[in-house]
C-alpha positions in Angstrom: -5.1 8.8 -38.2 -6.8 7.7 -41.6 -7.0 4.2 -42.6 -4.5 5.2 -45.5 -2.1 6.6 -42.9 -2.5 3.5 -40.9 -1.4 1.3 -43.5 1.4 3.7 -44.6 2.6 3.7 -40.8 2.3 -0.6 -40.8 4.4 -0.6 -44.0 7.1 1.6 -42.8 7.1 -0.1 -39.6 7.6 -3.4 -41.3 10.3 -2.0 -43.4 12.1 -0.4 -40.4 12.3 -3.8 -38.6 13.5 -5.9 -41.8 16.5 -3.1 -42.3 17.3 -3.2 -38.6 17.5 -7.0 -38.9 20.4 -6.7 -41.6 21.9 -4.2 -39.3 22.0 -6.3 -36.1 25.6 -8.0 -36.6 27.3 -4.7 -37.2 25.4 -2.9 -34.4 26.3 -5.7 -31.8 29.8 -5.6 -33.1 30.3 -2.1 -33.1 27.8 -0.3 -30.7 29.3 -1.8 -27.4 29.7 -0.1 -24.2 29.4 -2.5 -21.4 29.9 0.2 -18.7 27.1 2.3 -19.9 25.0 1.7 -16.6 27.8 2.5 -14.6 27.2 6.1 -15.6 24.3 8.5 -14.1 23.2 9.4 -17.7 23.0 5.6 -18.6 21.0 4.7 -15.6 18.6 7.5 -16.2 18.0 6.5 -19.9 17.3 2.7 -18.7 15.0 4.0 -16.1 12.9 5.7 -18.7 12.1 2.5 -19.9 10.4 1.5 -16.6 7.4 1.9 -14.7 9.6 2.9 -11.7 9.6 6.2 -13.6 6.0 6.5 -15.3 3.8 5.2 -12.5 4.9 8.4 -10.1 4.6 10.6 -13.2 1.3 9.6 -14.0 0.4 10.3 -10.4 2.0 13.7 -10.4 -0.2 14.6 -13.3 -3.2 13.2 -11.6 -2.6 15.4 -8.6 -2.0 18.5 -10.6 -4.7 17.9 -13.2 -7.7 16.2 -11.0 -10.9 17.9 -11.3 -10.1 19.6 -14.5 -11.8 18.6 -17.9 -9.9 15.5 -18.9 -7.4 15.6 -16.1 -8.0 12.1 -14.8 -7.9 10.8 -18.5 -4.7 12.4 -19.1 -3.3 10.5 -16.0 -4.7 7.7 -16.8 -3.2 7.3 -20.3 0.0 8.0 -19.1 -0.2 5.3 -16.7 -2.0 2.9 -19.0 0.2 3.4 -22.3 3.4 2.1 -20.4 1.7 -0.6 -18.5 -0.4 -2.1 -21.7 3.0 -1.6 -23.5 4.9 -3.7 -21.1 2.4 -6.5 -20.9 2.5 -6.8 -24.7 6.1 -7.0 -24.9 6.1 -9.8 -22.5 3.2 -11.7 -24.4 5.3 -11.2 -27.7 8.4 -12.5 -26.2 6.9 -15.6 -25.0 5.6 -16.1 -28.8 8.7 -15.1 -30.7 11.3 -16.5 -27.9 14.4 -15.0 -29.5 17.1 -14.8 -26.7 19.3 -11.9 -25.8 22.5 -11.5 -28.0 25.0 -11.7 -25.1 23.7 -15.4 -24.4 24.9 -16.6 -27.8 27.8 -14.3 -29.1 25.5 -12.2 -31.3 23.8 -15.0 -33.1 20.1 -15.5 -33.2 18.9 -18.2 -30.9 15.4 -19.3 -30.2 13.8 -20.9 -27.1 11.9 -24.0 -27.4 8.2 -23.7 -26.4 8.6 -26.7 -24.0 11.7 -24.7 -22.3 10.2 -22.5 -19.5 7.2 -21.9 -21.7 5.8 -19.0 -19.5 9.1 -17.2 -18.5 10.6 -14.3 -20.4 14.0 -13.8 -18.5 16.7 -13.9 -21.2 14.2 -13.4 -23.8 14.9 -10.5 -26.0 12.6 -9.7 -28.7 11.2 -7.0 -28.5 12.9 -4.9 -25.7 10.6 -4.1 -22.9 12.3 -1.1 -22.0 12.1 0.4 -25.6 8.5 -0.6 -25.9 7.7 1.3 -22.3 9.9 4.1 -23.1 8.3 4.8 -26.7 4.7 4.5 -25.1 5.4 6.8 -22.2 7.1 9.3 -24.7 4.1 9.1 -27.2 1.5 9.6 -24.4 3.7 12.9 -23.4 4.0 13.9 -26.8 -0.1 13.3 -27.3 -0.5 15.4 -24.1 2.0 18.0 -24.7 2.9 18.3 -28.3 5.9 20.7 -27.8 7.7 18.0 -25.8 7.8 15.8 -28.5 11.3 16.1 -29.5 12.6 15.8 -26.1 10.6 12.7 -24.9 11.3 10.8 -28.0 15.0 11.7 -27.9 15.1 10.3 -24.1 13.3 7.1 -25.6 15.7 6.7 -28.3 18.3 7.1 -25.6 16.8 4.4 -23.7 16.7 2.0 -26.4 20.3 2.7 -27.5 21.6 2.0 -23.9 19.9 -1.5 -24.4 22.2 -2.2 -27.4 25.3 -0.7 -25.9 25.0 -3.2 -23.0 24.7 -5.9 -25.2 21.2 -6.6 -23.7 19.2 -6.4 -26.9 19.8 -6.7 -30.6 19.2 -3.3 -32.6 15.8 -5.2 -34.2 14.5 -5.9 -30.6 14.8 -1.9 -29.9 13.3 -0.8 -33.0 10.3 -3.3 -32.5 9.8 -2.2 -29.1 9.8 1.3 -30.2 7.1 0.6 -33.1 5.2 -1.4 -30.7 5.1 1.2 -27.9 4.1 3.7 -30.4 1.1 1.9 -31.7 -0.2 0.8 -28.4 -0.5 4.3 -27.4 -1.9 5.1 -31.0 -4.6 2.6 -30.3 -5.5 3.4 -26.6 -5.7 7.0 -27.8 -8.2 6.0 -30.6 -10.2 3.9 -28.1 -10.1 6.8 -25.3 -11.2 9.3 -28.0 -14.3 7.0 -29.3 -15.4 6.3 -25.6 -15.2 9.9 -24.8 -17.1 10.9 -28.1 -19.8 8.1 -27.3 -20.2 9.6 -23.7 -20.6 13.0 -25.0 -23.2 12.1 -27.8 -25.3 10.2 -24.7 -25.3 13.2 -22.3 
């Protein structure tokens, strides 16, 4: 991605986040389904944002592709993308400290830095599930481009269930989606650069 495209992507991401902030009250009051995780489809979409899914999937890719050119790299990225995205989400939560909407009837509330400074429980921004889901989807779309519509739709479904369950504001989910995609874009660029340097040195 060129520098111009990078800046355009950042501007679009910022605009999307601001727009979603304006929609948070409406989404909290209208996109509600407390029983979403009582259904198999809801549980499936939720686990899409968990390493419980991505770790064994990466192992499957490694078993299938090991020994082939780039096989280890594919499996590594499929594990590293969601792991790094999840870790970044936890760090951002500790900085922003906006609590989950269900705790304050849809109002924004921020935890003080002196209150459990290194504990992310009940902090909602960004959604870790959305960040992991979109990071995993971004890796799959990068490795297998024709899967992109399916994997991103599943990631969006994961984010939607977090809103329906009132576990997150819509802006938590949008920020997580953007963050997950950005993490994989940066990791992919770093891995491509490392591969090019190794190739040039061979």
